[in-house]
SELOKOL-200992 format. One line per field, with one value per residue: residue number from 1; residue in three letters; x, y negated, z negated of N, C-alpha, C in turn. Coordinates in steps of 0.2 Angstrom, whole numbers, plus 5000, padded with zeros to 4 digits. Last residue first. Layout:
REM residues N
k	c(NUM,...);
r	c(ALA,...);
n.xx	c(X,...);
n.yy	c(Y,...);
n.zz	c(Z,...);
ca.xx	c(X,...);
ca.yy	c(Y,...);
ca.zz	c(Z,...);
c.xx	c(X,...);
c.yy	c(Y,...);
c.zz	c(Z,...);
***
This chain:
REM residues 285
k	c(285,284,283,282,281,280,279,278,277,276,275,274,273,272,271,270,269,268,267,266,265,264,263,262,261,260,259,258,257,256,255,254,253,252,251,250,249,248,247,246,245,244,243,242,241,240,239,238,237,236,235,234,233,232,231,230,229,228,227,226,225,224,223,222,221,220,219,218,217,216,215,214,213,212,211,210,209,208,207,206,205,204,203,202,201,200,199,198,197,196,195,194,193,192,191,190,189,188,187,186,185,184,183,182,181,180,179,178,177,176,175,174,173,172,171,170,169,168,167,166,165,164,163,162,161,160,159,158,157,156,155,154,153,152,151,150,149,148,147,146,145,144,143,142,141,140,139,138,137,136,135,134,133,132,131,130,129,128,127,126,125,124,123,122,121,120,119,118,117,116,115,114,113,112,111,110,109,108,107,106,105,104,103,102,101,100,99,98,97,96,95,94,93,92,91,90,89,88,87,86,85,84,83,82,81,80,79,78,77,76,75,74,73,72,71,70,69,68,67,66,65,64,63,62,61,60,59,58,57,56,55,54,53,52,51,50,49,48,47,46,45,44,43,42,41,40,39,38,37,36,35,34,33,32,31,30,29,28,27,26,25,24,23,22,21,20,19,18,17,16,15,14,13,12,11,10,9,8,7,6,5,4,3,2,1);
r	c(UNK,UNK,UNK,UNK,UNK,UNK,UNK,UNK,UNK,UNK,UNK,UNK,UNK,UNK,UNK,UNK,UNK,UNK,UNK,UNK,UNK,UNK,UNK,UNK,UNK,UNK,UNK,UNK,UNK,UNK,UNK,UNK,UNK,UNK,UNK,UNK,UNK,UNK,UNK,UNK,UNK,UNK,UNK,UNK,UNK,UNK,UNK,UNK,UNK,UNK,UNK,UNK,UNK,UNK,UNK,UNK,UNK,UNK,UNK,UNK,UNK,UNK,UNK,UNK,UNK,UNK,UNK,UNK,UNK,UNK,UNK,UNK,UNK,UNK,UNK,UNK,UNK,UNK,UNK,UNK,UNK,UNK,UNK,UNK,UNK,UNK,UNK,UNK,UNK,UNK,UNK,UNK,UNK,UNK,UNK,UNK,UNK,UNK,UNK,UNK,UNK,UNK,UNK,UNK,UNK,UNK,UNK,UNK,UNK,UNK,UNK,UNK,UNK,UNK,UNK,UNK,UNK,UNK,UNK,UNK,UNK,UNK,UNK,UNK,UNK,UNK,UNK,UNK,UNK,UNK,UNK,UNK,UNK,UNK,UNK,UNK,UNK,UNK,UNK,UNK,UNK,UNK,UNK,UNK,UNK,UNK,UNK,UNK,UNK,UNK,UNK,UNK,UNK,UNK,UNK,UNK,UNK,UNK,UNK,UNK,UNK,UNK,UNK,UNK,UNK,UNK,UNK,UNK,UNK,UNK,UNK,UNK,UNK,UNK,UNK,UNK,UNK,UNK,UNK,UNK,UNK,UNK,UNK,UNK,UNK,UNK,UNK,UNK,UNK,UNK,UNK,UNK,UNK,UNK,UNK,UNK,UNK,UNK,UNK,UNK,UNK,UNK,UNK,UNK,UNK,UNK,UNK,UNK,UNK,UNK,UNK,UNK,UNK,UNK,UNK,UNK,UNK,UNK,UNK,UNK,UNK,UNK,UNK,UNK,UNK,UNK,UNK,UNK,UNK,UNK,UNK,UNK,UNK,UNK,UNK,UNK,UNK,UNK,UNK,UNK,UNK,UNK,UNK,UNK,UNK,UNK,UNK,UNK,UNK,UNK,UNK,UNK,UNK,UNK,UNK,UNK,UNK,UNK,UNK,UNK,UNK,UNK,UNK,UNK,UNK,UNK,UNK,UNK,UNK,UNK,UNK,UNK,UNK,UNK,UNK,UNK,UNK,UNK,UNK,UNK,UNK,UNK,UNK,UNK,UNK);
n.xx	c(5325,5318,5315,5312,5300,5289,5284,5283,5271,5259,5254,5262,5266,5254,5248,5256,5255,5244,5255,5270,5274,5279,5289,5294,5302,5298,5302,5295,5291,5298,5307,5317,5324,5314,5315,5328,5328,5319,5326,5337,5332,5328,5340,5347,5341,5346,5363,5365,5370,5381,5393,5400,5395,5382,5384,5389,5378,5368,5368,5360,5347,5347,5337,5331,5332,5339,5338,5342,5333,5336,5350,5356,5360,5364,5358,5344,5330,5316,5311,5304,5296,5288,5281,5285,5278,5280,5272,5267,5270,5270,5267,5280,5284,5275,5279,5292,5289,5281,5290,5299,5291,5287,5295,5284,5283,5275,5270,5271,5269,5280,5282,5273,5264,5266,5260,5256,5241,5234,5220,5215,5200,5189,5185,5188,5202,5207,5204,5212,5225,5226,5225,5236,5250,5260,5277,5290,5299,5303,5308,5302,5305,5304,5321,5333,5350,5360,5363,5350,5338,5321,5312,5302,5285,5273,5259,5246,5238,5225,5232,5244,5245,5228,5216,5201,5196,5186,5181,5177,5172,5178,5174,5182,5195,5192,5190,5202,5209,5204,5208,5222,5223,5216,5222,5234,5241,5237,5238,5252,5259,5255,5262,5275,5277,5277,5289,5298,5306,5314,5311,5325,5336,5346,5334,5324,5311,5299,5294,5278,5266,5255,5257,5268,5262,5254,5263,5270,5259,5258,5270,5270,5263,5262,5253,5249,5237,5236,5225,5224,5216,5204,5200,5196,5209,5213,5204,5208,5220,5218,5210,5220,5229,5221,5219,5232,5234,5225,5231,5246,5249,5253,5262,5273,5274,5265,5262,5267,5257,5258,5248,5245,5234,5222,5231,5243,5241,5231,5236,5246,5238,5231,5237,5236,5222,5220,5227,5219,5207,5211,5214,5201,5195,5206,5206,5210,5215);
n.yy	c(5137,5153,5169,5185,5197,5192,5188,5188,5182,5179,5172,5173,5187,5194,5188,5193,5207,5216,5230,5228,5224,5211,5205,5187,5173,5156,5140,5126,5113,5104,5095,5098,5108,5118,5121,5125,5136,5144,5146,5153,5165,5169,5170,5180,5193,5200,5197,5191,5187,5193,5189,5179,5168,5168,5164,5151,5145,5146,5138,5128,5133,5146,5160,5174,5188,5199,5217,5230,5240,5244,5246,5243,5230,5223,5211,5205,5195,5207,5219,5218,5214,5198,5182,5168,5154,5138,5127,5114,5104,5093,5096,5097,5109,5118,5117,5122,5135,5140,5140,5149,5161,5162,5154,5150,5147,5134,5127,5111,5097,5091,5093,5108,5114,5131,5144,5152,5150,5147,5144,5135,5138,5124,5112,5101,5100,5109,5101,5090,5096,5100,5088,5081,5084,5087,5088,5089,5098,5115,5124,5138,5148,5152,5157,5158,5158,5158,5143,5131,5126,5128,5115,5106,5103,5100,5105,5098,5093,5098,5114,5121,5129,5134,5141,5146,5144,5151,5156,5172,5185,5194,5190,5179,5185,5192,5182,5176,5187,5188,5176,5178,5189,5185,5170,5166,5178,5182,5171,5167,5179,5178,5167,5171,5180,5173,5165,5173,5175,5185,5183,5184,5191,5189,5192,5205,5210,5222,5225,5226,5232,5228,5236,5230,5218,5223,5227,5215,5208,5216,5214,5200,5189,5177,5163,5154,5147,5138,5134,5126,5132,5135,5148,5152,5153,5164,5174,5174,5179,5192,5197,5198,5207,5219,5221,5224,5236,5244,5244,5238,5226,5216,5221,5223,5206,5192,5175,5163,5151,5137,5129,5114,5111,5113,5123,5127,5126,5134,5147,5148,5149,5162,5174,5178,5180,5190,5201,5202,5206,5219,5225,5225,5234,5245,5254,5270,5275);
n.zz	c(4967,4971,4965,4971,4963,4950,4933,4919,4916,4930,4941,4953,4954,4954,4965,4975,4974,4976,4979,4987,4999,4999,4987,4990,4987,4984,4979,4971,4976,4990,4995,5003,4996,4998,5012,5013,5005,5013,5025,5020,5016,5029,5037,5028,5028,5039,5034,5017,5002,4998,5003,4996,5004,4999,4986,4989,4994,4983,4972,4974,4972,4960,4958,4950,4951,4962,4961,4960,4963,4975,4983,4994,4993,4979,4975,4984,4985,4986,4990,5007,5016,5011,5010,5003,4996,4989,4978,4979,4994,5002,5015,5021,5015,5021,5034,5033,5029,5040,5050,5046,5046,5059,5073,5087,5104,5112,5127,5135,5138,5133,5120,5114,5100,5094,5083,5071,5064,5048,5039,5025,5017,5013,5007,5013,5010,5019,5031,5028,5028,5041,5049,5044,5046,5058,5060,5072,5077,5077,5091,5099,5113,5127,5128,5121,5124,5110,5101,5100,5105,5106,5113,5101,5094,5082,5075,5076,5086,5084,5087,5088,5078,5074,5062,5054,5038,5025,5009,5001,5001,5009,5021,5023,5025,5037,5046,5046,5052,5065,5069,5071,5079,5092,5093,5090,5093,5106,5114,5111,5116,5130,5133,5130,5140,5152,5149,5136,5122,5110,5093,5082,5077,5087,5098,5106,5116,5121,5138,5146,5150,5143,5131,5126,5122,5111,5102,5099,5093,5082,5075,5073,5067,5055,5046,5031,5022,5008,4994,4980,4967,4959,4958,4971,4977,4971,4976,4989,4988,4983,4993,5003,4997,4997,5011,5014,5007,5014,5027,5033,5039,5031,5023,5031,5038,5031,5027,5017,5008,4998,4987,4979,4964,4957,4946,4941,4927,4924,4928,4918,4907,4910,4910,4897,4897,4906,4899,4888,4893,4897,4885,4879,4887,4895,4910,4917,4933);
ca.xx	c(5323,5323,5313,5317,5305,5291,5285,5289,5277,5262,5251,5260,5271,5260,5245,5255,5261,5243,5248,5267,5272,5272,5288,5291,5303,5298,5301,5298,5293,5294,5303,5312,5327,5316,5309,5326,5333,5318,5319,5338,5335,5323,5335,5349,5339,5339,5358,5367,5365,5375,5390,5400,5402,5383,5381,5393,5384,5367,5372,5367,5350,5347,5343,5331,5326,5341,5335,5347,5333,5331,5347,5354,5355,5366,5365,5347,5337,5319,5310,5310,5296,5292,5279,5286,5278,5281,5275,5270,5267,5273,5261,5276,5287,5275,5272,5291,5293,5278,5284,5302,5295,5282,5296,5288,5283,5281,5268,5273,5263,5278,5281,5279,5264,5267,5262,5262,5245,5238,5224,5217,5207,5191,5183,5181,5197,5207,5201,5205,5222,5227,5220,5230,5246,5254,5271,5285,5301,5299,5311,5303,5305,5299,5315,5327,5343,5358,5365,5356,5344,5327,5315,5306,5292,5276,5266,5249,5245,5227,5226,5242,5249,5235,5219,5207,5195,5192,5179,5181,5169,5180,5171,5175,5194,5193,5184,5197,5211,5203,5201,5220,5225,5214,5216,5229,5241,5237,5232,5246,5259,5253,5255,5272,5277,5272,5282,5297,5299,5315,5309,5320,5330,5347,5340,5326,5318,5301,5298,5284,5272,5256,5251,5268,5267,5251,5258,5274,5262,5252,5268,5275,5259,5264,5254,5253,5240,5237,5229,5223,5222,5205,5202,5191,5204,5217,5204,5201,5220,5222,5207,5214,5231,5224,5213,5229,5238,5224,5224,5243,5248,5249,5256,5269,5277,5268,5259,5268,5259,5258,5253,5245,5240,5223,5224,5242,5247,5230,5231,5248,5242,5227,5236,5242,5225,5217,5229,5226,5207,5208,5219,5206,5192,5202,5209,5206,5217);
ca.yy	c(5131,5148,5162,5180,5195,5197,5187,5192,5179,5183,5172,5167,5181,5195,5187,5186,5204,5210,5227,5229,5231,5212,5211,5193,5179,5163,5145,5132,5114,5110,5093,5094,5102,5115,5119,5119,5131,5142,5143,5146,5160,5168,5165,5174,5188,5197,5200,5193,5184,5195,5194,5186,5170,5169,5170,5156,5145,5149,5144,5126,5132,5138,5157,5166,5185,5193,5210,5224,5237,5238,5247,5250,5231,5229,5211,5210,5195,5200,5217,5220,5221,5202,5189,5172,5161,5142,5133,5116,5110,5093,5095,5091,5103,5117,5115,5115,5131,5140,5136,5142,5158,5160,5159,5147,5152,5137,5130,5117,5102,5090,5086,5104,5111,5124,5142,5148,5154,5144,5150,5134,5140,5130,5119,5103,5096,5111,5108,5089,5093,5105,5093,5078,5088,5083,5091,5085,5091,5110,5121,5131,5148,5147,5155,5162,5155,5161,5150,5134,5126,5129,5121,5106,5107,5098,5107,5100,5092,5092,5110,5116,5123,5135,5135,5147,5141,5150,5151,5165,5179,5194,5196,5178,5181,5196,5186,5172,5185,5193,5176,5173,5190,5190,5173,5161,5175,5187,5175,5163,5177,5184,5167,5165,5182,5178,5162,5170,5173,5182,5187,5180,5192,5186,5189,5201,5209,5216,5227,5222,5235,5225,5237,5237,5218,5220,5232,5220,5205,5215,5221,5203,5195,5179,5170,5154,5154,5137,5139,5124,5132,5129,5145,5151,5147,5158,5172,5171,5173,5188,5196,5194,5200,5216,5220,5219,5230,5243,5241,5243,5232,5214,5219,5228,5212,5196,5182,5166,5158,5139,5134,5117,5111,5107,5121,5127,5122,5127,5144,5147,5143,5155,5170,5177,5175,5184,5199,5200,5200,5214,5224,5221,5227,5243,5248,5266,5273);
ca.zz	c(4964,4972,4965,4970,4968,4955,4940,4922,4913,4925,4935,4951,4955,4949,4958,4974,4972,4972,4979,4981,4999,5001,4991,4986,4992,4982,4984,4970,4969,4987,4990,5006,4997,4991,5008,5017,5003,5006,5025,5023,5011,5024,5039,5029,5022,5040,5039,5024,5007,4995,5007,4993,5004,5006,4987,4985,4998,4990,4972,4974,4979,4961,4962,4950,4950,4958,4963,4959,4956,4974,4976,4994,4997,4982,4975,4981,4986,4985,4983,5002,5015,5015,5009,5009,4995,4995,4979,4973,4990,4996,5011,5023,5013,5014,5032,5035,5025,5033,5051,5047,5040,5054,5068,5081,5099,5110,5121,5134,5139,5141,5122,5117,5107,5093,5090,5072,5068,5053,5041,5032,5017,5017,5004,5014,5006,5012,5030,5029,5022,5036,5050,5043,5040,5057,5057,5069,5076,5075,5084,5098,5106,5124,5131,5118,5127,5116,5102,5096,5109,5102,5114,5107,5094,5089,5075,5070,5087,5081,5085,5094,5078,5076,5066,5058,5045,5029,5015,5002,4997,5002,5019,5022,5019,5031,5044,5044,5045,5060,5068,5067,5073,5088,5095,5089,5086,5100,5114,5110,5109,5126,5134,5126,5133,5151,5150,5143,5124,5117,5099,5085,5074,5080,5098,5100,5116,5117,5132,5144,5153,5149,5136,5128,5127,5117,5105,5102,5099,5087,5078,5077,5070,5061,5048,5038,5024,5015,4997,4988,4970,4961,4952,4966,4979,4970,4968,4987,4991,4979,4987,5004,4999,4991,5006,5017,5005,5007,5026,5029,5043,5037,5020,5030,5036,5037,5027,5023,5009,5005,4988,4985,4968,4961,4948,4948,4930,4923,4932,4925,4907,4909,4917,4900,4892,4907,4906,4887,4890,4902,4890,4876,4888,4890,4907,4913,4926);
c.xx	c(5328,5320,5319,5314,5310,5296,5287,5289,5283,5269,5253,5257,5269,5265,5251,5253,5261,5250,5248,5260,5269,5270,5281,5290,5300,5298,5302,5297,5297,5296,5298,5307,5323,5319,5310,5320,5330,5322,5318,5332,5335,5325,5330,5344,5342,5337,5351,5361,5368,5369,5383,5397,5403,5390,5382,5390,5389,5374,5372,5371,5357,5350,5342,5338,5325,5334,5337,5344,5338,5330,5342,5351,5352,5360,5368,5355,5341,5326,5312,5308,5302,5292,5284,5285,5279,5282,5275,5274,5271,5270,5263,5270,5283,5278,5272,5284,5292,5282,5281,5295,5297,5286,5291,5289,5287,5279,5274,5270,5265,5273,5279,5277,5271,5266,5262,5264,5250,5242,5227,5222,5210,5198,5185,5180,5190,5202,5201,5201,5215,5223,5220,5224,5238,5250,5266,5279,5296,5302,5306,5306,5306,5299,5311,5321,5338,5351,5362,5357,5350,5333,5321,5309,5295,5283,5268,5256,5248,5234,5228,5236,5248,5239,5226,5210,5202,5191,5186,5178,5172,5176,5173,5172,5186,5193,5185,5191,5205,5204,5200,5213,5222,5216,5214,5222,5236,5236,5232,5240,5253,5253,5252,5264,5273,5271,5276,5290,5299,5308,5310,5318,5324,5340,5341,5333,5320,5309,5299,5287,5279,5263,5252,5263,5268,5256,5255,5269,5266,5254,5262,5272,5264,5260,5258,5255,5243,5240,5230,5228,5221,5212,5205,5193,5199,5212,5208,5201,5213,5221,5211,5211,5225,5226,5215,5223,5235,5228,5223,5236,5244,5246,5251,5262,5272,5270,5262,5266,5261,5261,5252,5250,5240,5229,5225,5235,5246,5235,5230,5242,5245,5232,5234,5242,5232,5221,5227,5229,5214,5209,5217,5212,5198,5200,5204,5209,5212);
c.yy	c(5126,5141,5158,5173,5190,5194,5193,5190,5182,5180,5177,5167,5175,5189,5188,5184,5197,5207,5221,5226,5233,5219,5212,5199,5185,5168,5152,5136,5120,5112,5098,5092,5096,5109,5115,5116,5124,5136,5140,5142,5153,5163,5164,5168,5181,5192,5196,5196,5186,5193,5196,5191,5177,5172,5173,5163,5151,5150,5148,5132,5130,5137,5149,5164,5177,5189,5205,5217,5231,5236,5242,5251,5238,5231,5217,5209,5200,5200,5209,5217,5223,5210,5193,5179,5164,5149,5135,5122,5111,5098,5094,5090,5097,5111,5114,5113,5124,5135,5135,5138,5151,5158,5157,5153,5150,5142,5134,5120,5109,5095,5085,5097,5108,5121,5134,5148,5149,5149,5148,5140,5139,5131,5125,5109,5098,5107,5110,5096,5092,5102,5099,5084,5086,5086,5086,5090,5087,5103,5115,5130,5141,5148,5150,5160,5160,5158,5152,5141,5129,5130,5122,5113,5105,5101,5104,5101,5093,5090,5104,5112,5118,5129,5138,5142,5142,5147,5150,5162,5172,5188,5197,5184,5180,5192,5190,5177,5181,5192,5182,5174,5184,5190,5178,5164,5170,5183,5179,5166,5172,5182,5172,5165,5177,5180,5167,5168,5169,5181,5182,5183,5188,5186,5186,5198,5204,5216,5221,5225,5231,5227,5234,5238,5225,5219,5229,5225,5211,5213,5221,5210,5199,5184,5171,5161,5153,5144,5137,5129,5130,5127,5138,5148,5146,5152,5166,5170,5170,5180,5192,5192,5196,5209,5216,5216,5224,5237,5240,5240,5237,5220,5217,5227,5218,5202,5186,5173,5160,5146,5137,5123,5115,5106,5114,5124,5122,5123,5137,5144,5142,5149,5163,5173,5173,5178,5192,5197,5197,5207,5219,5220,5222,5236,5246,5260,5268);
c.zz	c(4965,4970,4967,4970,4966,4960,4944,4930,4917,4922,4929,4943,4951,4949,4953,4967,4971,4970,4974,4981,4992,5001,4992,4991,4988,4987,4982,4977,4968,4981,4987,5001,5000,4992,5002,5013,5007,5004,5018,5023,5014,5019,5033,5031,5024,5034,5039,5028,5014,4999,5004,4997,5002,5007,4995,4987,4995,4994,4979,4974,4979,4968,4962,4954,4951,4957,4959,4961,4954,4967,4975,4987,4997,4986,4978,4981,4982,4987,4982,4995,5011,5014,5014,5007,5002,4994,4986,4974,4984,4991,5004,5018,5015,5012,5025,5033,5027,5029,5044,5047,5040,5048,5062,5076,5093,5104,5119,5128,5138,5142,5129,5119,5108,5100,5090,5079,5071,5057,5048,5034,5024,5016,5008,5011,5007,5008,5023,5028,5022,5030,5044,5043,5040,5052,5055,5066,5072,5074,5083,5091,5104,5116,5128,5122,5124,5118,5109,5099,5106,5106,5110,5107,5101,5089,5082,5070,5080,5081,5082,5092,5083,5077,5069,5063,5049,5035,5018,5008,4998,4998,5011,5019,5018,5024,5038,5042,5042,5053,5064,5065,5068,5080,5090,5090,5085,5094,5108,5109,5107,5118,5130,5127,5129,5144,5149,5143,5131,5120,5105,5092,5076,5076,5091,5100,5110,5116,5128,5138,5151,5153,5142,5133,5130,5123,5111,5106,5103,5093,5083,5079,5075,5064,5054,5040,5031,5017,5005,4991,4977,4964,4953,4960,4974,4972,4967,4980,4989,4981,4983,4998,5000,4992,5000,5013,5008,5005,5018,5026,5039,5041,5025,5027,5035,5034,5033,5023,5016,5005,4995,4985,4974,4965,4951,4950,4938,4927,4931,4929,4914,4910,4916,4906,4895,4903,4907,4894,4889,4899,4895,4881,4884,4891,4901,4909,4923);
***
C-alpha cells in the first residue's frame, strides 16, 4: 500500500504530543506471547522499541520465554506441568529456565535490538541482586516459583542512564542461594512500580479485556482500578485475564501512571498504543 507524504506528515504530527509527554519518562514493556515467536511480529516489536529509545523514552524490556522453555524440557524428556497458569518448576526445571531465559532468549533479544540500530544490555534478576524472592506459598506447591520481595533498581537505572535498553530475564535470587522462576507479568509490574514508570505495557495474544470473550470487538478500552472488583463479579475478568489485571492493578496502586494490556499479534501495537489518539487494547488507571 502506497502512503502519501501528506499521510506520513499527518501521522508524525499526531504522534508529536505523545512523544513530548513521554520523552525522558520510563516505559516498562513485558514481551511475550505470539509476538515473541512470529518473526515478522518480532521485528516489528524490536523496531518499535528502538524508535522509542531514539525519541528519548527510557525503555525497559522484561521478557519470558515459555515456548523456548517447553521445547528445551521436551529435549531433555521432561513434560511441562502448569498449575493455575504457572509452570511447576522443580530443581532440574529451574536450571533449564535459567539457562534458556538468562542465556539464549535474553541474548537473542539483545542482538535483535542491536541489529535494528539500538543499544541494549542483557540482564537477569540475579544480576546485582535485582530481584530477590521467596518461594511462592499460596495454593499448590509450585516448586522453585518465586514471589518477589525486593527490587533493586540500581543496575536498571545505571544501564538506562548509560544509553542502553535493559533487557531483563525473569529469574530471581533466593535468600539462601536458591534460584526462582518468576512470572514475567508479575516481574514487569513490580519493576515498573519501583522505577516509578509512566507506563507498563503487557503484550498478550488477545485484544484486551473483553466483555464477551468470543467477540474481540467487545474490548473495554479504559478501566479504573476501582471498577475491577465489579468486573470480576460479573465474570468479565476471568481465567487467564485475572493475573494480568491483578498485575496492572498492583502496578497502578504502587504509582505507575498507566497500565496497558495490548495485542501483540498486531504489528507495531506498541506504537499504536503510545503515539495515536485511538490507542489499542485496555488501559488501566
